[in-house]
FITORBA-778845 format. One record per residue: x, y, z of N, C-alpha, C, O, CB in turn; residue in three letters. Coordinates in steps of 0.05 Angstrom, whole numbers, plus 5000, padded with zeros to 4 digits. Glycine has a CB too. Example, Ala and Ser with C-alpha at 12.3 -4.5 7.8 and 13.67 -1.06 7.14 Angstrom:
2
526448865156524649105156526449345156528549345169522649115181ALA;525749555142527349795143525850015157526850235161528249885114SER;
! end
This chain:
252
712052309273713052059262711451979237712551899217713051829282MET;708751999239707051929216707652109192707752009169704051959223LYS;708152369197708852549175711452469162711752489138708952839185LYS;713452389178716052299168715652049150716852039128718052239191ILE;714051859160713651619144712251679118712951569097711951419160ILE;710251859119708851939095710752069075710652019051706552129101LEU;712552249085714452389067716352189054716952209031716052599083PHE;717351999070719251799060717851629038719051569018720351619082VAL;715351549044713851389025713451528998713951418977711051319036THR;712751789000712351948975714951978960715051958936711152218982ILE;717152028975719752068962720551808948721651818926721852148983ALA;720151578961720851318949719251278923720451188903720351088968PHE;716651338923714951298900715851488877715951408854712051348906ILE;716551728885717451928865719951838850720151868826717852198878ALA;721851728866724351628854723751388835724951368813726351538876ILE;722051218844721350988828720051068801720550948780719450798843ALA;718351278803716951368779718951488759718651458735714851588786CYS;721051618769723051738752724651528737725651568715724951918767LYS;725051288750726651078738725050918717726250778701727650888760LYS;722450938718720750788700721150888671720951128666717750798708GLU;721550698652721850778624719250728610718150508610724150608611VAL;718150938599715550918585716050858556717550998543713951188589LYS;714850648546715150568518713350718499713850738475714750268515LYS;711150818510709250958494708751238505708751288529706550808492GLU;708451428487707851698495704851758491703851728468709551908479THR;703451828512700651878510700152168507701052338523699151768536VAL;698852238486698252518480695752598496693552488492697752558450LYS;696052798513693852888529692353108515693553298503694952998557LYS;689753088515688053298503688053538522687853508546685253198498GLU;688153768510688054008526685254048538683254018524688754258508GLU;685254098564682754128578681554398573682854608575683154088609VAL;678954398566677554648561676354748587674454628597675354618539GLN;677554958599676655048625673955198623673355328603678755238637GLU;672355168643669655288643669355518663667355648663667655078649LYS;671455568679671155778699671756048687673056068666673055718723PHE;670656268699671156538689674056608689675656508705669556738706PRO;674856778670677656858667678756988693680956948700677957048644ALA;677057148706677857288731678457078753680357118768675757478740ALA;676956868754677456658773680056498766681456408783675156458775LEU;680556478740683056358730685456518740687556398745683056338700GLY;685156778742687356948752687856888781690156888790686657248748ASP;685756828796686056748824687556488827689356458843683356738838VAL;686756288810688056028811691056068804692755938816686755838790PHE;691656228784694356278776695956408799698356328803694556458751GLU;694856588813696156718836696956518857698956548871694356938848LYS;695356308860695756108881697355868871697655668886693156018892HIS;698455878847700155658838699355538811700955388799700155438858GLY;696955598801696155508775694555258775695255058788698655458758GLY;692255258761690455028761691754788748691154558756687855098748ILE;693354828727694654598714696554458733696654208734696154688689LYS;698154608748699954488768698354338789699254128798701654708781ASN;696154458797694454328817693454058807693453858822692054508825TRP;692654048782691553798771693753588766693153358763690153858745ARG;696253678765698453488762699253368789700553158790700853628750ASP;698553508811699153408838697553168845695353128835698753628859ALA;698652988861697352738868696652718898694652598905699152508860LYS;698352818916697952778944698153038959699953198955700052578955THR;696253078978696253308995695953219024694353039030693953508988LEU;697553339041697453269070697753519086699253699079699553059077SER;696353529109696553759127695553679155694153479158694954009117PHE;696353829175695553769202693653979212693754219205697953749221GLY;691753899230689854079243688753939268687953709267687554159223ILE;688754089290687553989315688553709322687053539329684553979313ASN;691253669320692453409326691553179308691752949316691953339355GLU;690553249285689853049265691653099241692353319234686753079257GLU;692252879227693752889202691852809179690852579179696252709202GLU;691352989161689552939138691252889113692953049106687653179134HIS;690652669099692052599075689952549053688152389058693952359079THR;690352659029688352639008689752568982691752678975686752899005VAL;688552368968689352308940687752498923685352478921688952008932ASP;689152698911687752908897686052818873683852918870689753118888LEU;687052648855685352568832682752428840680752478828686952388814PRO;682852248860680552088868679052198892676752128897681351808874SER;680352378907679352488932678952278954677452318973676652628927ARG;680352058951680551868974682052008996683752178991681951598965ARG;681451949021682552099043682851919068681451729072680752339050ALA;684751999085685151879111685752089131687352269126687551669110VAL;684452079154685052249177686152079199684751899208682552419186ILE;688552129208689751979230689952159255691052379254692551879223ASN;688852059277688952199303690051999324690551769317686152309312ALA;690352089348691551919369689851679374690851459377691952079394LYS;687151719376685451499385683651389363681951219368683751599407ASP;683851489339682151389318683351469291685151629289679351509320TYR;682351339270682851419243680251379227678651219234685251249230SER;679951539206677651509189678451589161680351729157675251689199LEU;676951489142677751549115675651469094673451369101680251409109GLY;676351519069674651439047676451289027678451399017673351699033PHE;675751039021677450869004676650878975677650718959677350589014ASP;674851058968673851068941671050958938669551018919675650928922GLY;670250788958667550678957666150718984663750778985667750378951LYS;667550689006666350689032667850889051670250919050666450409045GLU;666251029067667351199088667551039113665450939123665651469092ILE;669851009125670250829147671350979172672651189169672050599139TRP;670950849195672150949220673450709234672350499235670051079239VAL;675850749244677350539259678150659286679550859287679850449243HIS;677250529307677850619334677550399354675750229351676050869342GLN;679250399374679050199396676750269415675150099423681650179411GLN;676550519421674350619438672250739420672750939406675450829459ASP;669850629420667750719402666851009407665251109391665450539403THR;667751129429666951409435669151599427668851839431666351439464THR;671351509415673651679409672951889388673552129391676051519400ALA;671651799367670751979346667752039350666151859348671351869318PHE;667152289354664352359361662852499338660552579341664352539386LYS;664252539316662952689294661352509275660952279280665052839278GLY;660552639253659152499231661252439210662252629197656752669220ASN;661852189205664052119188663652209159665452299146664551819188LYS;661152189149660552269122660952569118661752659097657652199114GLU;660252729138660553019137663453109142664353299130658653149157PHE;664852959159667353059169669852979152671753119152667752969196TYR;669652749138672152639127673552819107676052809105671552369114TYR;672052989093673353179074672753469080673253639063672453109046ASN;671653519104670853799111673253989110673054189096669653799139LEU;675353929124677554119125679254109100680754299093679354059149TYR;679053889085680453889059679354109041680854249028680053609045PHE;676654139040675454349023676354629032676854799016672454329024TYR;676454669059677354929068680354979062681155199055676854959098PHE;681954769065684854799061685554819031687454969024686254569074TYR;684154679014684854668986683654888970683654878945684054398974ALA;682655098983681655338969684055478957686255478969680055518988MET;683755608934681355628918681055398897679055398882681355888903PRO;682955208896683055018874680554838872679854758850685454848876PHE;679354768895676954588893674654718880672654588873676154498921VAL;674854988875672655128862672955108831671655258816672555418870LEU;674654928822674954868793674054578788674754478767677754918784ALA;672754448807671854178803669754158781668554358773670754068830ASP;669253908773667153858753664353918765663953888789667353568742ASP;662453978748659754008756659054278769656954298782659053798774GLY;660854468767660354728780659054928760659654938736663054848790ILE;657355088772656055308757656955568769656755608793652855288758ILE;658055748753659156008762657256238755656056248734661956048750TYR;657056428774655656678769656956888786658156838807652556648775SER;656757138777657857358792656357408819653957378820657957618776GLU;657857478839656657528865656957828872658757968862657957358888ALA;655257928889655458198898658058228913658658058930653058278916LYS;659658438908662258478922661958478952659858568963663558728913PRO;663958388966664058398995665758639003667858678991665258129006LEU;664858789023666259029031667258999059665858929078664459279029VAL;669959049063671159039089673359239092675159249075672258749095PHE;673159409112675159609118675759789093678059849087677759489128GLU;673559859079673860039057674659909030674860049010675660249063GLY;675159649030675959509006673659348996672359209011678459329011VAL;673059368970670959218957672158968943673858998925669359388937SER;671358738952672458488941670458358921668358268930673058288964TYR;671158358895669358218876669357918881671157808893670258288847PRO;667257788871667057508876665257358857663957468839666157458903GLY;665157098861663456918845661856728864662856648885665156758825PHE;659456678855657856468869658356198855658456178831654856538868LYS;658755998872659355728862656955548870656455508894661955618874ILE;655555448850653355258855653955008839655754998823650555378848SER;652354798844653054538833650754428817648354468823653854348855TYR;651354278797649354128781648153918799649253838819650554008756GLU;645753828792644353628808645953368810647353288791641553558795ALA;645753248834647052988839650152998839651452798835646252788818ASN;651253238844654153268847654753278877654053458891655153528833ILE;656153058887656853048915654452978933652252918923658053308923GLY;654952988959652952918978651053158985648953118996654152819004THR;651953398978650353638984650353818959651554038960651353789009SER;648953738938648953898913647654178916648054348899647653748891PRO;646154218938644854468942646654668957645854898962642254438957ASP;649054588965650954768977651754988957651954938933653354618988ASP;652355218968653455438952655955538965656155548990651355668948ASN;657855618949660255748958660456028945659356068923662855588952TYR;661756208959662256478949665156548953666056558976660356688962TYR;666656578931669456648934669856948927668757048907671256468915ILE;671357088944671957368940674957408939676357278954670657548962TYR;675957578922678757608918679657898918677958078913679757478892TYR;682157948924683258218924683458308895684758178879686058228938ASN;682258538888682158628860684958708850685358708826680258858857PRO;686758768868689458858859691358618857692758588836690659058879GLU;691458448877693358228877692257968865693857788858694258178906THR;689657948863688257708854688357478874687657258868689457618827LYS;689357538898689457328919686657288931685257488936691457408940GLU;685957038936683456978950683457118977685457118991683056678953MET;681057228984680957379009678757279028679157279052680457669004ALA;676457189017674257099033672856859021672956818996672257329037TRP;671656699038669956479029667356479044667256469068671356199033LEU;665156499029662456459040661556179033662156079011660556679031GLY;659956049051658955789044656455729060656055829082661055579050TYR;654655569048652255469062652655179069654355039058649755509044THR;651155079088651254799096648454679093646554759108652254769125VAL;648054489075645454369071645554069077643553929072644454419043THR;647853969086648153679090646053559109644953349103650953619100TYR;645653699131643853589151640953639145639253469150644553709178PHE;640253879135637453939129636553829102634153779098637054229129SER;638453789083637853709056636153909041634753839022636553429056LYS;636154159050634554359037636354599031638254659045632254449056LYS;635854739008637354979002637155189024635155199038636355108976PRO;639355339028639455539049640555799039642455809023641155429073SER;639456019049640556289043642456379064643856579061638256489040GLU;642556239087644356309108647156209102647555969096643356189136LYS;649156389103651856299097653856389118653556589132652756409070PHE;655956229121658156279139660356419123660456399099659156019152ASN;662056559137664156719124666856679137667156699161663457019125LEU;668856609120671556559129673456759116673356809092672456269123ILE;675256869132677357049120679856879115680856729132677957279140ARG;680956919090683456789082685457019078685457159058683056619055TYR;687157059098689157269095691857189107693657359111688157529109ASN;692256929112694756829123695656589106694556369109694356749153ASP;697456639088698256439068701156359071702756499083697756549040TRP;701856129059704656039058705055889032703255769021705355859083GLU;707555889023708255748999708955459005710655399021710755888985ASN;707455278992707954988996708554868969706754808953705354849009VAL;711054828964711954708938710854858914710054738894711154418937ASN;710755118916709855278893706955358894705955508878710455138868GLY;705455248913702655308916702255498940703555458961700955058920PHE;700555698937699955878959697455778973695255808964699456168949VAL;697955648997695755519012695555649039697455769049696355219015LEU;693155629052692655769077694255659101694455409104689755759084PRO;695455839116696755759141694755769164695055619183699155949147LYS;692755939161690555949181688156069167688456209147691356099207SER;685856019179683356149169681756239193681956129215681655949151ILE;680056449189678656559212675656609204675156749184679856829221THR;673856489219671056539215670356829225671356919245669256329230TRP;668556959210667857239216664857269220663257129209668757419194TYR;664157459237661357539240660657729217662457839204660857679267GLN;658057759211657157929189655058129199653758089219655857749167LYS;654858349183652758549189650258469173650158269160653758829182ASP;648258649174645658589161645958569131644258449117643658799168ASP;648058689119648458679091650258439082650858409058649758939082ASN;651058279101652658049095655658109094657257929086651857929070GLY;656458349101659258419101660558349127659258369148659658729095ASN;663158269127664458189152664858419171665258649163667158059145PRO;664858359197665158569217667658509235669458669236662658589235THR;667558279249669758209267669957909269668057769263669358339295GLU;672257809279672557519281670457399300669757509320675357449292PRO;669457169292667457029308668756829327667556749347665556879290ALA;671256759322672756569339675656589333676456729315671656269335ARG;677256439348680156439342680756299316679156129307681656299365ASP;682956369302683656249277684055949279684955849300686156379265PRO;683455799258684155519256686955499243687355619221682055359239ILE;688755369256691555359246692055089231691254879240693455389270GLN;693455109208694254869194697254839198698755029201693554899163PHE;698254589197701054539202702054319184700554169172701454459232SER;704754299182706154089168705054029140704353809134706153839184LEU;704754239123703554189096705454039078707954069080702854459084PRO;704353879061705953729041704153689016701853609019706853449053LEU;705253738993703853688968705953568948708153668946702553948956ILE;705153358934707053208918705753108893703253068892708252978934SER;707353058872706352938848706552628849705752498830707953038824GLN;707452528871707652238875705152128888704352228910710152158891ALA;703851928877701451808889702151608911704351498911699651678868PRO;700251568929700651368950699251108940697551108923699451458976LEU;700050888952698950628945695950618953695150748972700450398959ALA;694450458939691550428945691150338973689250418986690250228925ASP;692950168983692650059010692750269032691750229054694749849015SER;693950499026694150709046691350809054691050889077695750949035PHE;689450799036686850899042684750689051682450749055685751039017PHE;685750449054683950239064683750239094685550319108684949969054GLU;681550149104681050129133683049929145683249709135678150049139LYS;684349999167686249809180684849549188682449549195687449939205PRO;686349329187685149069193684549039222682648919230687048849184LYS;686349159239685949129268685749409281685449419305688348979280GLN;
! end
C-alpha cells in the first residue's frame, strides 16, 4: 500500500510539473566530469550519468523495509512495520512506538543500502579521488577496476574506500569492494567484497536485483559466496521530486 501511495504521489507531481509554464529559460552549464573515461563507460552501460543526475526520486524494498531517497539532496526515509527512520536534510531521526523496534545505529544505517543499491552511480559523487586498482580475478576472468577514496571532511566516514570492478567486454559493473571505518574512525586495509551479477532494467537504469557477499583468498580474489544474496524489490525511479514534508519525522 505504501508503494502504491508513493507511486501515485510521484505521478501526480510529474503531471503538475508538465502543466507548469516556465517564463524564463535557464541555461545550464555543462558539467565537467572528473571520473576516468573507462568508469564513464560503466555509467553509460547502466543508464548514463546525465540521466541519473536528472532523476529525483529512488525507491526500493529490502527485508520488509521500503527505502525512499531524494537523489539531489540524499534525504531519505525508511518505512518498516514497527518503525520509520530518515534524514530530513539536517537531522537523522527515528520514529517508533516501541523503543526496541529499531536496534541498529541510525547514523550508519539510514543510507547504507542506498549506497549498495545505487551502484555504480554513487561513485560519481563530489569529493571523490580516483586511482586504478589491481584487477580482480574470478573463474579465469580478470576484472579491471578503480579505487574510490574521498577528500577530507566528505561524509561521515571520509577514510572509507570503495573498489569498483567491471566486465572488460560488456562494461557492466561486476564487483564492489569496500572498507568500513565508521565505527573505528581509522583507515582500514580490510575490505568486504560484493558480487553484482543480477541486474534489472528500472525505467532505463540497470540496477541490482540482488547482491551477494563473497569470501576472498589470500590475494583478495573472490572464492565463494559468504551468505545468501540480499534481494531488492519493487524498484521505482522518477524525475518527479517528493514534497519536503515526506522526509520529516512524523508528529505522532
